[in-house]
C-alpha positions as semicolon CSV with decimal commas, in nm:
position;residue;x (nm);y (nm);z (nm)
1;X;-0,615;4,044;-9,626
2;X;-0,514;3,802;-9,352
3;X;-0,460;3,535;-9,615
4;X;-0,239;3,765;-9,820
5;X;-0,044;3,865;-9,509
6;X;-0,004;3,500;-9,412
7;X;0,130;3,409;-9,759
8;X;0,373;3,701;-9,745
9;X;0,496;3,592;-9,401
10;X;0,547;3,230;-9,520
11;X;0,746;3,352;-9,821
12;X;0,969;3,561;-9,597
13;X;1,026;3,270;-9,357
14;X;1,103;3,034;-9,646
15;X;1,353;3,282;-9,791
16;X;1,513;3,335;-9,448
17;X;1,545;2,956;-9,390
18;X;1,700;2,909;-9,734
19;X;1,961;3,177;-9,658
20;X;2,038;3,013;-9,323
21;X;2,077;2,669;-9,482
22;X;2,305;2,808;-9,752
23;X;2,517;2,985;-9,492
24;X;2,537;2,671;-9,279
25;X;2,641;2,466;-9,584
26;X;2,914;2,714;-9,674
27;X;3,052;2,714;-9,318
28;X;3,044;2,335;-9,304
29;X;3,216;2,307;-9,643
30;X;3,490;2,541;-9,527
31;X;3,546;2,336;-9,216
32;X;3,554;2,001;-9,401
33;X;3,789;2,118;-9,677
34;X;4,023;2,302;-9,444
35;X;4,310;2,167;-9,238
36;X;4,648;2,056;-9,362
37;X;4,853;1,746;-9,436
38;X;5,207;1,840;-9,335
39;X;5,138;2,206;-9,408
40;X;4,967;2,157;-9,744
41;X;4,598;2,192;-9,813
42;X;4,463;1,847;-9,903
43;X;4,311;1,784;-10,244
44;X;3,950;1,674;-10,274
45;X;4,060;1,311;-10,306
46;X;4,280;1,330;-9,996
47;X;4,003;1,490;-9,793
48;X;3,766;1,218;-9,915
49;X;4,007;0,941;-9,815
50;X;4,056;1,106;-9,479
51;X;3,680;1,103;-9,427
52;X;3,659;0,736;-9,518
53;X;3,946;0,659;-9,284
54;X;3,764;0,825;-8,998
55;X;3,460;0,607;-9,067
56;X;3,634;0,276;-9,130
57;X;3,937;0,269;-8,901
58;X;3,977;0,244;-8,529
59;X;4,016;0,585;-8,366
60;X;4,364;0,503;-8,238
61;X;4,487;0,391;-8,580
62;X;4,307;0,689;-8,732
63;X;4,566;0,919;-8,581
64;X;4,844;0,758;-8,783
65;X;4,673;0,705;-9,119
66;X;4,808;0,997;-9,319
67;X;4,732;0,954;-9,687
68;X;4,611;0,726;-9,963
69;X;4,852;0,511;-10,159
70;X;4,847;0,661;-10,507
71;X;5,193;0,570;-10,636
72;X;5,202;0,425;-10,987
73;X;5,511;0,305;-11,169
74;X;5,402;0,302;-11,533
75;X;5,290;0,032;-11,778
76;X;5,633;-0,121;-11,851
77;X;5,709;-0,228;-11,496
78;X;5,863;-0,561;-11,405
79;X;5,834;-0,697;-11,055
80;X;5,682;-0,539;-10,747
81;X;5,786;-0,302;-10,467
82;X;5,626;-0,532;-10,211
83;X;5,778;-0,811;-10,007
84;X;5,454;-0,995;-10,086
85;X;5,189;-0,866;-10,326
86;X;4,881;-0,976;-10,140
87;X;4,757;-0,821;-9,818
88;X;4,785;-1,031;-9,503
89;X;4,607;-1,000;-9,172
90;X;4,815;-0,842;-8,900
91;X;4,771;-0,718;-8,548
92;X;4,896;-0,365;-8,496
93;X;5,016;-0,268;-8,149
94;X;4,944;-0,064;-7,947
95;X;4,609;-0,038;-8,131
96;X;4,544;-0,406;-8,058
97;X;4,320;-0,473;-8,359
98;X;4,357;-0,678;-8,677
99;X;4,393;-0,515;-9,021
100;X;4,505;-0,612;-9,370
101;X;4,860;-0,495;-9,437
102;X;5,149;-0,528;-9,681
103;X;5,499;-0,382;-9,675
104;X;5,638;-0,163;-9,954
105;X;6,013;-0,231;-9,946
106;X;6,088;0,045;-10,198
107;X;5,921;0,324;-10,000
108;X;5,967;0,167;-9,655
109;X;5,595;0,208;-9,595
110;X;5,325;-0,012;-9,448
111;X;4,998;-0,011;-9,642
112;X;4,678;-0,088;-9,455
113;X;4,308;-0,133;-9,510
114;X;4,028;-0,264;-9,292
115;X;3,872;-0,492;-9,556
116;X;3,927;-0,609;-9,914
117;X;3,694;-0,341;-10,052
118;X;3,848;-0,046;-9,868
119;X;4,097;0,205;-10,008
120;X;4,466;0,150;-9,938
121;X;4,619;0,392;-9,690
122;X;4,965;0,445;-9,546
123;X;5,041;0,423;-9,175
124;X;5,254;0,705;-9,042
125;X;5,562;0,560;-8,870
126;X;5,541;0,580;-8,493
127;X;5,834;0,471;-8,277
128;X;5,784;0,130;-8,115
129;X;5,483;0,039;-8,329
130;X;5,470;-0,339;-8,377
131;X;5,298;-0,507;-8,673
132;X;5,267;-0,883;-8,647
133;X;5,161;-1,055;-8,971
134;X;4,974;-1,377;-8,906
135;X;5,020;-1,573;-9,232
136;X;5,400;-1,579;-9,240
137;X;5,455;-1,497;-8,872
138;X;5,667;-1,192;-8,953
139;X;5,692;-0,908;-8,704
140;X;5,782;-0,554;-8,809
141;X;5,895;-0,299;-8,551
142;X;5,931;0,074;-8,607
143;X;6,277;0,181;-8,490
144;X;6,487;0,496;-8,518
145;X;6,807;0,446;-8,715
146;X;7,124;0,550;-8,531
147;X;7,383;0,772;-8,706
148;X;7,145;0,849;-8,992
149;X;7,181;1,160;-9,207
150;X;6,806;1,209;-9,176
151;X;6,652;1,362;-8,867
152;X;6,429;1,122;-8,676
153;X;6,486;0,846;-8,935
154;X;6,214;0,594;-8,852
155;X;6,175;0,272;-9,046
156;X;6,033;-0,080;-9,045
157;X;6,262;-0,361;-8,932
158;X;6,187;-0,734;-8,936
159;X;6,241;-0,894;-8,598
160;X;6,470;-1,198;-8,607
161;X;6,543;-1,233;-8,236
162;X;6,381;-1,052;-7,945
163;X;6,568;-1,017;-7,616
164;X;6,566;-0,768;-7,330
165;X;6,942;-0,721;-7,379
166;X;7,016;-0,735;-7,754
167;X;6,762;-0,789;-8,034
168;X;6,842;-0,869;-8,396
169;X;6,665;-0,725;-8,702
170;X;6,674;-0,750;-9,080
171;X;6,606;-0,459;-9,312
172;X;6,462;-0,549;-9,652
173;X;6,498;-0,298;-9,932
174;X;6,424;-0,274;-10,302
175;X;6,543;-0,032;-10,566
176;X;6,389;0,090;-10,889
177;X;6,601;0,043;-11,200
178;X;6,510;0,208;-11,531
179;X;6,642;0,075;-11,861
180;X;6,606;0,204;-12,217
181;X;6,513;-0,078;-12,452
182;X;6,567;-0,011;-12,821
183;X;6,280;-0,101;-13,053
184;X;6,317;-0,285;-13,383
185;X;6,544;-0,090;-13,616
186;X;6,696;0,115;-13,334
187;X;6,504;0,430;-13,421
188;X;6,321;0,456;-13,088
189;X;6,331;0,316;-12,739
190;X;6,096;0,233;-12,456
191;X;6,169;0,277;-12,087
192;X;6,135;-0,037;-11,877
193;X;6,117;-0,009;-11,500
194;X;6,225;-0,304;-11,286
195;X;6,221;-0,364;-10,914
196;X;6,539;-0,521;-10,779
197;X;6,604;-0,670;-10,437
198;X;6,889;-0,501;-10,253
199;X;7,122;-0,686;-10,019
200;X;6,965;-0,715;-9,677
201;X;7,113;-0,515;-9,391
202;X;7,118;-0,628;-9,031
203;X;7,067;-0,420;-8,717
204;X;7,067;-0,464;-8,343
205;X;6,866;-0,291;-8,071
206;X;6,992;-0,268;-7,716
207;X;6,760;-0,297;-7,416
208;X;6,453;-0,231;-7,634
209;X;6,542;0,139;-7,651
210;X;6,384;0,184;-7,996
211;X;6,716;0,255;-8,174
212;X;6,842;0,048;-8,467
213;X;7,222;0,013;-8,485
214;X;7,356;-0,112;-8,816
215;X;7,585;-0,412;-8,780
216;X;7,927;-0,317;-8,919
217;X;8,103;-0,534;-9,174
218;X;8,436;-0,526;-8,991
219;X;8,491;-0,734;-8,679
220;X;8,677;-0,449;-8,506
221;X;8,385;-0,212;-8,547
222;X;8,138;-0,474;-8,425
223;X;8,341;-0,542;-8,110
224;X;8,336;-0,167;-8,038
225;X;7,960;-0,199;-7,981
226;X;8,031;-0,427;-7,682
227;X;8,355;-0,297;-7,526
228;X;8,307;-0,482;-7,196
229;X;8,257;-0,817;-7,371
230;X;8,488;-0,763;-7,668
231;X;8,740;-1,038;-7,581
232;X;8,475;-1,305;-7,531
233;X;8,286;-1,207;-7,846
234;X;8,605;-1,196;-8,052
235;X;8,697;-1,549;-7,944
236;X;8,345;-1,674;-8,023
237;X;8,352;-1,517;-8,371
238;X;8,685;-1,678;-8,449
239;X;8,595;-2,020;-8,307
240;X;8,257;-2,038;-8,485
241;X;8,366;-1,867;-8,808
242;X;8,094;-1,607;-8,775
243;X;8,011;-1,398;-9,081
244;X;7,875;-1,056;-8,992
245;X;7,671;-1,036;-9,313
246;X;7,500;-1,375;-9,281
247;X;7,169;-1,413;-9,100
248;X;7,237;-1,762;-8,966
249;X;7,574;-1,656;-8,823
250;X;7,431;-1,342;-8,668
251;X;7,150;-1,531;-8,496
252;X;7,408;-1,761;-8,341
253;X;7,628;-1,468;-8,237
254;X;7,348;-1,260;-8,082
255;X;7,220;-1,565;-7,895
256;X;7,566;-1,605;-7,746
257;X;7,600;-1,234;-7,658
258;X;7,274;-1,252;-7,464
259;X;7,419;-1,527;-7,244
260;X;7,735;-1,345;-7,133
């Protein structure tokens, strides 16, 4: 009888433990699949990438990795949305660690991964983040665009000249152009997508305040940015034949402005 009672007790305990484990699994699953990415429930893939990010990335950078890069442009695509196709090592401040990064000039996004085998993720733009690529010695800064139609319009700007008074930046952009190409006989057509470089824009930042001011095309509008030095700057522009849409001229001009 004791043996039968013992067997019955073991069965009950086993059943009870199984129920507890199932309940614990269900609670854990609800916790892992919950949460939101900008108010939307993440898909299984997004949740999985988020988990990998938490394992592979530094905790500080973890806070700004928001989603996996899953953009595709179709089979008939010419060119690339990137400034350079390959990933390059870069130090990201204020995190202070080295990662592999590349810049998507179409989306104005910085892609990042911790090693060649890792998934590609996108860094959320944070004001005053600095990404210094080692291979080509290019530095990207996250700045807020002044007089933008978008609220809190943050973007990546390439640093050309750094100064505590006035800094100069270049904004690289690409656009996506779709063309219908007729097939032989003209009875059907295929859509070809091509990436095109847009004309670079130039910006200044005053006193490292984190705001990007677009350099105007007209001399009058540019002088309005420096009312107290307008006469001196105007004379310098005239004497040196400065072009406000040319990088070489702007470097010379900003260097001068920082001396007066």
